[in-house]
C-alpha positions in Angstrom: 3.8 28.9 68.3 2.5 26.9 65.3 -0.1 29.6 64.6 2.3 32.4 64.7 4.9 30.1 62.4 2.0 29.7 59.7 1.0 33.2 59.8 4.2 34.3 58.6 5.3 31.3 56.5 2.0 31.0 54.5 2.1 34.6 53.1 5.9 34.2 52.4 5.2 30.9 50.8 2.4 32.5 48.7 4.6 35.4 47.8 7.3 32.7 46.4 4.5 30.8 44.5 3.3 34.0 43.0 6.7 35.0 42.0 7.5 31.6 40.7 4.1 31.7 38.6 4.9 35.1 37.1 8.4 34.0 36.2 6.8 30.9 34.6 4.3 33.2 32.7 7.2 35.2 31.5 8.9 32.3 29.9 5.9 31.2 28.0 4.3 33.2 24.8 0.6 32.6 24.7 -2.3 32.8 22.4 -6.0 31.9 23.1 -8.7 29.7 21.1 -12.3 29.4 21.7 -13.7 26.1 20.6 -16.9 24.1 21.1 -15.5 21.1 23.3 -19.0 20.5 24.5 -22.5 20.9 23.1 -23.8 20.1 19.6 -20.4 20.7 17.8 -18.2 19.0 20.3 -17.0 16.5 17.9 -15.8 19.4 15.6 -14.3 21.3 18.5 -12.2 18.2 19.7 -11.0 17.5 16.2 -9.8 21.3 16.2 -8.3 21.2 19.6 -6.1 18.2 18.5 -4.9 20.2 15.5 -3.9 23.2 17.9 -2.1 21.1 20.2 -0.2 19.6 17.1 0.8 23.0 15.9 2.0 23.9 19.2 4.2 20.8 19.3 5.4 21.8 15.9 6.4 25.5 17.0 8.2 24.3 20.1 10.1 21.7 18.3 11.4 24.3 16.1 12.4 26.6 18.9 9.3 28.2 20.2 8.5 31.9 19.9 11.1 34.6 20.6 13.1 31.9 22.3 10.5 30.9 24.8 7.9 28.1 24.9 4.6 28.5 22.9 1.2 27.7 24.3 -2.4 28.0 23.3 -4.9 28.8 26.0 -8.1 26.9 24.9 -11.4 27.9 26.2 -14.9 26.0 25.7 -17.6 27.9 24.3 -20.1 24.9 25.0 -21.5 26.2 21.7 -23.0 29.1 23.3 -22.5 32.6 22.4 -22.5 34.1 26.0 -20.1 31.5 27.2 -17.8 32.2 24.0 -17.8 35.9 24.7 -17.0 35.5 28.4 -14.1 33.3 27.4 -12.8 35.9 24.9 -13.0 38.5 27.8 -11.1 36.4 29.9 -8.4 35.6 27.4 -8.0 39.4 26.4 -8.3 40.7 30.0 -6.9 38.2 32.3 -4.5 36.0 30.1 -3.7 39.3 28.0 -3.2 37.3 24.8 -2.5 39.2 21.6 -4.3 36.6 19.3 -7.7 34.7 19.6 -8.9 32.0 17.2 -12.2 30.6 17.0 -15.2 30.0 17.4 -17.1 27.6 15.0 -20.7 28.8 14.4 -21.0 32.1 12.8 -23.8 33.2 15.3 -21.1 32.7 18.2 -18.1 33.9 16.2 -19.6 37.2 15.1 -20.2 38.8 18.8 -17.2 37.2 20.3 -15.0 38.7 17.4 -16.8 42.1 17.6 -15.7 42.2 21.3 -12.0 41.3 20.6 -11.8 44.0 17.6 -13.3 46.5 20.1 -10.5 45.7 22.5 -7.8 45.8 19.9 -7.2 42.1 20.2 -6.4 40.2 16.8 -9.3 37.6 15.9 -8.5 34.9 13.4 -11.5 33.2 11.8 -11.0 29.5 11.2 -14.3 28.1 10.5 -17.2 30.5 10.3 -18.7 31.4 6.9 -20.9 34.4 7.3 -20.1 37.1 4.9 -20.5 39.4 8.1 -17.0 38.2 9.1 -15.7 40.7 6.3 -17.0 43.4 8.1 -15.6 42.7 11.7 -12.9 45.4 11.6 -9.2 46.0 11.5 -8.0 43.5 13.7 -9.9 40.7 12.3 -8.2 38.2 9.9 -10.0 35.6 8.0 -8.5 32.2 6.7 -11.8 30.4 5.2 -14.0 30.8 2.5 -17.1 32.7 3.3 -20.7 31.7 2.2 -20.8 34.2 -0.8 -18.1 32.2 -2.4 -19.4 28.8 -0.9 -22.9 29.3 -2.1 -21.7 29.9 -5.7 -19.6 26.9 -5.7 -22.4 24.8 -4.2 -24.9 25.9 -6.5 -22.8 25.3 -9.6 -22.0 21.8 -8.3 -25.5 21.0 -7.5 -26.6 22.3 -11.0 -23.7 20.0 -12.8 -24.9 17.0 -10.8 -28.2 17.4 -12.8 -30.5 18.8 -9.8 -33.0 21.2 -11.1 -35.9 21.2 -8.5 -34.5 21.1 -4.9 -35.6 21.2 -1.2 -33.3 23.4 1.0 -32.7 22.7 4.8 -30.5 24.9 6.9 -30.6 26.1 10.5 -32.2 29.2 11.5 -29.2 31.3 12.2 -26.8 33.7 10.9 -25.1 31.1 9.0 -28.3 29.2 7.8 -29.9 32.2 6.7 -27.0 33.2 4.7 -26.7 30.0 3.0 -30.5 29.8 2.3 -30.4 33.0 0.8 -27.2 32.7 -1.3 -27.8 29.3 -2.4 -31.1 30.1 -3.8 -29.9 33.2 -5.4 -27.0 31.6 -7.2 -28.9 28.2 -8.3 -31.8 30.2 -9.6 -29.3 32.3 -11.8 -28.4 28.8 -13.5 -32.2 28.1 -14.0 -32.5 25.8 -11.0 -35.6 26.1 -8.6 -35.9 25.7 -4.9 -39.2 24.4 -4.3 -39.0 24.2 -0.5 -36.9 26.1 1.9 -36.8 25.1 5.5 -35.1 26.9 8.3 -35.1 24.6 11.2 -34.8 25.6 15.1 -31.8 24.1 16.6 -31.7 21.9 19.4 -35.0 19.8 18.6 -35.3 16.3 19.4 -36.9 15.5 16.3 -37.1 17.0 12.7 -39.8 14.9 11.3 -42.3 17.5 10.5 -39.7 19.7 8.9 -38.6 16.8 6.8 -42.1 15.6 5.7 -43.0 19.2 5.0 -39.9 19.3 2.5 -40.7 16.2 0.9 -44.1 17.3 -0.1 -42.6 19.4 -2.9 -41.2 16.1 -4.6 -37.7 17.7 -5.2 -35.0 16.0 -7.3 -32.7 16.3 -4.4 -32.4 17.7 -0.9 -29.7 20.4 -0.4 -28.9 20.8 3.3 -26.3 22.1 5.7 -26.6 21.2 9.5 -24.3 21.0 12.7 -23.0 17.7 14.1 -25.5 16.3 16.5 -28.6 18.0 15.0 -27.4 16.8 11.6 -27.2 13.2 12.8 -30.8 13.2 13.9 -31.9 15.0 10.7 -30.1 12.3 8.7 -31.6 9.4 10.8 -34.9 10.5 10.5 -34.6 11.2 6.6 -33.2 7.7 6.3 -36.1 6.3 8.5 -38.7 8.3 6.4 -37.4 6.8 3.2 -36.2 10.2 1.9 -32.7 8.9 1.2 -34.1 7.5 -2.1 -33.5 10.8 -3.6 -29.9 12.3 -3.5 -28.9 14.3 -0.5 -26.2 16.9 -1.0 -24.5 18.6 1.9 -23.0 22.1 2.1 -20.1 21.7 4.2 -20.1 17.9 4.0 -17.7 17.0 6.9 -19.6 19.3 9.2 -22.8 18.0 8.4 -21.8 14.3 8.6 -19.3 14.5 11.6 -21.9 12.6 14.0 -23.8 10.8 11.4 -23.2 6.8 11.4 -21.4 5.8 8.3 -24.6 3.4 7.3 -26.7 6.4 7.1 -24.1 8.9 5.7 -22.9 6.6 2.8 -23.6 7.7 -0.6 -24.2 11.5 0.2 -22.5 14.0 -2.0 -21.4 17.7 -1.1 -18.8 20.4 -0.9 -16.6 21.6 1.6 -14.1 24.4 2.5 -10.8 23.0 0.9 -9.0 20.9 3.3 -5.2 20.0 3.3 -3.1 20.7 0.2 0.1 19.3 -1.3 3.3 18.4 0.7 2.6 20.3 3.7 -1.1 18.9 3.9 0.0 15.2 3.6 2.8 15.9 6.4 0.1 17.4 8.6 -2.4 14.5 7.9 0.3 12.0 8.6 1.5 13.7 11.8 -2.1 13.9 13.0 -2.5 10.4 12.2 0.5 9.2 14.2 -0.3 11.2 17.1 -4.2 10.5 17.4 -4.5 7.2 15.7 -6.9 8.6 13.0 -7.1 11.3 10.3 -8.7 14.5 10.9 -12.6 14.0 11.0 -13.3 17.6 9.5 -11.7 20.2 7.2 -11.5 22.7 9.9 -8.6 21.4 11.7 -6.2 22.3 8.9 -7.4 26.1 9.3 -6.8 26.0 12.9 -3.2 24.4 12.6 -2.6 27.3 9.8 -3.7 30.0 12.3 -1.5 28.9 15.3 1.4 28.5 13.0 0.7 32.0 11.4 0.4 33.7 14.7 3.7 31.9 16.0 5.4 33.4 12.9 4.0 36.9 13.4 5.0 37.2 16.9 8.6 35.9 16.0 8.7 38.7 13.2 7.4 41.3 15.4 9.6 40.3 18.3 6.6 41.4 20.5 3.3 40.3 21.9 1.8 43.6 21.7 -1.6 43.3 19.5 -0.5 46.2 17.3 2.7 44.8 16.4 1.5 41.3 15.9 -1.2 42.6 13.5 1.2 44.5 11.4 3.5 41.2 11.1 0.5 39.1 10.4 -0.2 41.2 7.2 3.7 40.5 6.3 3.4 37.1 7.2 0.3 36.5 5.1 2.0 36.9 2.0 2.0 33.4 0.2 2.4 31.7 3.6 3.0 28.0 2.9 0.0 26.5 5.0 -1.2 23.0 5.1 -4.4 24.5 3.6 -2.6 25.9 0.7 -0.9 29.1 0.3 -2.1 31.9 2.4 -2.3 35.5 1.3 -4.5 38.3 2.7 -6.0 41.0 0.8 -6.0 44.7 2.1 -9.2 43.8 4.2 -7.4 40.9 5.6 -9.5 38.5 3.8 -7.8 35.1 2.5 -7.4 35.4 -1.4 -8.7 32.5 -3.3 -9.6 30.2 -0.4 -10.0 26.7 -1.4 -13.0 24.4 -2.0 -13.5 20.7 -2.7 -16.0 18.4 -4.1 -16.7 15.5 -1.7 -18.7 12.2 -1.2 -19.2 10.0 1.8 -17.8 6.5 1.1 -17.2 5.1 4.5 -15.5 8.3 5.1 -15.5 11.8 3.5 -13.3 11.1 0.3 -12.8 13.4 -2.9 -15.1 12.8 -5.9 
């Protein structure tokens, strides 16, 4: 008797649950995010995840999207291109979200975004700076300054600081190669010299050999860029080898020092994609501080926050979650949108016009200089 009862009750219960789940899904409008919540860039990824959650709260406090609750499905890339691609595939085909933001590293973002564009899903770049982002295609939007602009800014800043003969250190990936080539080109235009250029392999337990090699050129300063946990190793070993007696300048300072202890990071100079701007930016930082008990650790949180608000505004404008409708609405919403990273306007290629940059230093924390 009990077997027969369960035989009928279980399918009926499952059918009711499936119906409830489907109904719940109908009551929520979703977008996706692929972030590095584990791996070498986990500190940055968690910082960005917090910004995404804060943006979702703001949207829902203002009535949600199309009269429904708004949410972001966050997937962990693990700092791995294959994992990120699988996450994007799941968001696109299973969750059927119209927009995906992320990742972080250009070498991970590019293949992931290429897949999304091929599928007609909107991709919004919030952190990767490779110039190849510009060529992703018609459903890709970019909020951040790319390395062609960043290299020009950092080279001019390094020259203004009096550096003339430098050692250049960067990861051997799409991002690092672009920085190394672009910075050298811009710095040499100004009359500077890159005495040593080192592209390091990620994931090593030590970088002493590379650092000692860089020091042999007796540079005026070390120009470098590196991801969180790898950068912490680089910085610690440079400190131990006595290389910090010369100036260290970080391209993307908050990224490069996100996992480095303050006593080692102190005194470093650098540049960064511009963080928060104006009254909107201040309100965002205040809200972040109130919710998490600390200010954002990196500049990328503001771009993620803006991407979520832009997406919500676009879906509301489109009155649809169909990707093509959302993309058309994004182009309209992206005309002097009041973001926390400043006004956002897209050009004809869906690239942000006049993305902000900042000159920074580390004095117990990352601060303007």
